[in-house]
Structures are given as structure tokens and as C-alpha cells.
C-alpha positions, 0 to 999 in steps of 0.5 A: 339713224338720220333724223331729217329736219326737226323744227321746234315751234309750230307757228307761222315760221315753223309751219311755213318751213315744214310745207315749203321743204316738201313744196321744194322737193325735199324728200327726208323726214320732216317733224314738227314740234309744237307745245300746244294741243291745238292744230297750228293756228293764225295768231293775228285773229286772236286779238280781233276775231276770236275775241269777238267770238270767232274761231281759231284759223289753222294755218293749214288743214290737219288733213295736209300734214298727213298728205305732205307727210310731216310728222306733226307732234302736238302738245309736246315741250323741247326741254333741251338741244343736245348739239354733240349728238344732234337730238332734241330732249323732250320733258319726259327724257325722250329725245329725237335725233335730227340732221338739221334743226329749225328753231322757230320758238317765237316769243312770249309775252313781257310780264308785268313787274310791279307789286301786286301783279302776281296777286290777282288774275292778269291777262296776257294775250299770245296763244289761244288759251289766253284769247279764250280766257280773256274772251270768257271774261269780257262783258258788256258790264266789265272794266277793262284796264289795259296796260300798254298801248301798242298794236296788241293793247289797242286791238284788245281795246277795239274788241272789248269796246265792241262787246260793250266792255268799259275800257282804259288804256294806261301807256308809260310813253308820251303817246299811243304806238310809240314803237315803230308807228309814225306819229300821224298814223298813231294820232289818227288811231288815238282819235279813233279810240276816243271817239269809240269811248276809250279812255286813254292815258298817256305818261302813266307809269304803273307803280302798283296793283292793289285787288280788293274783293276781286276788283283791282285798282292800278296805281301810278306814280302820279297818284292817279288810280284806275278800277278794273274788274279786269286787267290785260297786260300788253307791254311787248313780247321777248324772244324765246331764246331759252332753248338756244342759250342753254346750247351755247349758240350765239344771241343778240336780241334774240338767237342771232343768225346770219343773212342765210338764217344760219346760228352759230351752229352750221346745223341750227337755223332760227326763223320767226320772232325768235331770231334776229337777222342782218338785213341788207336793205337797211345797211345790214342792221340787225332786225328782229321783226314781230309780224305774221309776214315776217314769220311767213317769209322767214320760214320759207327762206329757212326751207331753202336754206335747210336743204343746202341753199344759200339764199339771203333774207331780202323781203321788205318787212310788212305788218297791218292792224285792223281797229274799228273801221280802220286799217293801218299798213306799214312797210319797210322801216319808217324809223330809217327815214329823215324826210316824210312825204305825205299824200292823201285823198278822200280814202286814205292818208299815206306817208313816204319815208325816204333816207338822207340819200332820197331812197325810199326806206318806209311807207305807212297808210291809213284808211278805212278796211283796206284802202291803204294796202294796195298803195303800201303794197307797191311802196313795198316793191319800190322799197325792195328795188331801193327806188329813189322816187321824186317826192313831188310825185310821191305827194301827189295823189294824181300820180300813180305809184305803180307808174313809179314802179313800171320802170324798175320793173322793166329794168330788171327784167 
């Protein structure tokens, strides 16, 4: 019996694809499978509002799944793909047939591999259970050590300080936010964390964790040590490719898909953190992006192509992070730039990243709350249109970014 579309993974990409199928008129069966028992929820708030005491934020209301005739299967894990019979197999051995399959399996926290890491309670933060467990353990008398000075680690640090915990961040690299965040933006956040009482240690390579009476001593290769009641590990994530690998699908920093999100099996697509995509805006460079926006965009694109469409990825990467009173926003690929143009006013600091030909390929901004958001959104649209703006205008706070965009919109129309 025909199985319609089956989606493995009930995060932003999977849920977005399911509802986009219906919004675009797909009339066949749509089945969405998630391992967690909760109604699918947004993950960005886990390291912010949820740690601070807030509730999970559903991606869609439970009633919406019934209204859209989407079969939501929660609390089940798919163990195996049977490409020959077009079926997915659950842990209990039962199977579900599909005509088209979307893998939206996301990513898992990278595990800490040092002596002692498995001998005491170490926290990771990827799902609701992780967030609730960490929230229950935090408090004003607790000493928290965070291994990893990336976005998640620093968001946890900010949330923990708001709860009164003493926080130390140990980062192996020479600076915080070494992957994807421009140095100048990282320096602003570094100062902000220090001003809020976070102890920041860079160039600290963890050698082992020694547990004594429920207290962890994090010993680094230089002999320095940090005592902590709680340890959070935030050293990145790895794409969840186990199903794809066992089924023989091509892998390349995740499930390798083409620009239409099709895997090496023409009936299987992938979207979100689990896959890498050749991006036309960046010379076909294969990218695997870990952001809410990317998962949302790819889920919607996957839906169109699961229905027989032939649309290629074209969205400009976008991410943000809230820490204390600051909002950090990044669009495009700042690392692809060779020249950086800065703009500042009383409310925000903006950086525009140009390639060797002068084309805008990335933009980053920081300021109180969402002060930089609108500017980076405009920059995102300039990047999408392969604009090469005058650097003098980019640097001038009095020059309207929207005015740079208007001629491009007119010519496109």
C-alpha cells in the first residue's frame, strides 16, 4: 500500500516540511515521526527562556496536526531504512511504507572524550529533557563550568548568571566564538560576559575530570584546575547520519544532498542540521548549517521537491544569539569575505564582508536587543541579489542600506 510522504525527525525542518506539503496542496498521506514524547517544540529557547524558567514553545499547536491531517507519531525511534521495499523500521520491528522519505534527523551534541568524563554527571543541551535537567540543577549557590565557548556555551553562561550561579567557561581555542563569528563581535560578547561576572579561560585544553564527593575538578593540560558542582559540555554537534549511513546513502559532512535536497537515493531527501548542501551563492560550496532559519527554509524547500518540484536552495544563511541585553545577528558567510567594512552609530555595530570582487557575502551586527536586526535583514537581501555595494556607503551611518537595495528590487521587477 502506498505510504505517501514519511518524515523522520520532528524538529523545525520536519514539522515545516509536513505543513508546507499541505499548504502547497499535497493530498497524500503525511506521517511525521519524532523520538521525543513532547509536541514538537522550538529549540532556540532551550538555552535562553527555558533555562530561565520558561515553558517549551510548540512549533505548531497540537490541534494543527489534526486539522492538517498530519499523522504525528511521537516517542518512536526509527532504527533502519529499507530502501528496497521503501519502508522505515521502528525499534519494535514494525514497519511503515513510504513513497517519498524526508530525513530531518538533526544533530547530536559532540561528546566529551577525556578521562573522567563518564564518571560523573555531565550535562549537554540539545533537547527538552537536557534543558529541564540543567534548570533543576542550577541555582545561586552552584558553581558551573562550561566546556566550550561557542554560542550555546555562552547562552548557557548568560542564563546561569541570571540565576545567580558562579560560571567559568573553558575554551580550547585562542578566543571565544572562533567558528563563524567575526573577531570584533566576539570581543564585544567577551567583554559583556566578563562584565557580568563570568570567568573566561581561553587556550585551555581539558586533560581530565576528577570527581570527589560530587565535585568535579576540570584539569587542563597546562596544570590549571577549575572546581565545579555542575559541568556543561558545549563543544559543538555532529549530524545524525546513522540511518543514512547504514542504508548506504552518500555522506559528506552530513547526508550529502544536491541543491534540490535529494540524496543519492532519488526517493529520499534530507533537510536541516543533518545534511550538507551545495550553495549557489557561495560558488557551490557544500555547507552544513546549524540554525533555526536554515532548518525552516530547507524544510519548506524539501516539501516542494517531494511533490515533484525542481527548486534549488537559494536562501541566505541567517542566525542570531541573545546574550544578556545584546543581540548578535549574522547573515551570509562572513568567512568568505576578504575585506571588511565597518559601520557604527549609537545603537549598533555592523560589519559588512566583501569578497575579492567586491560582492557582499556576509554581514554581522550587534547591539542592544534587536537593534541590529533590521540592518542585517537588509544585508541578507543584498547578499541574495549578489550586490556589490559601494564600501563608502556601507561605512556611512547616514547612508540608507534600504536605498542600496531599492535599485536591485526595481530591476528584478
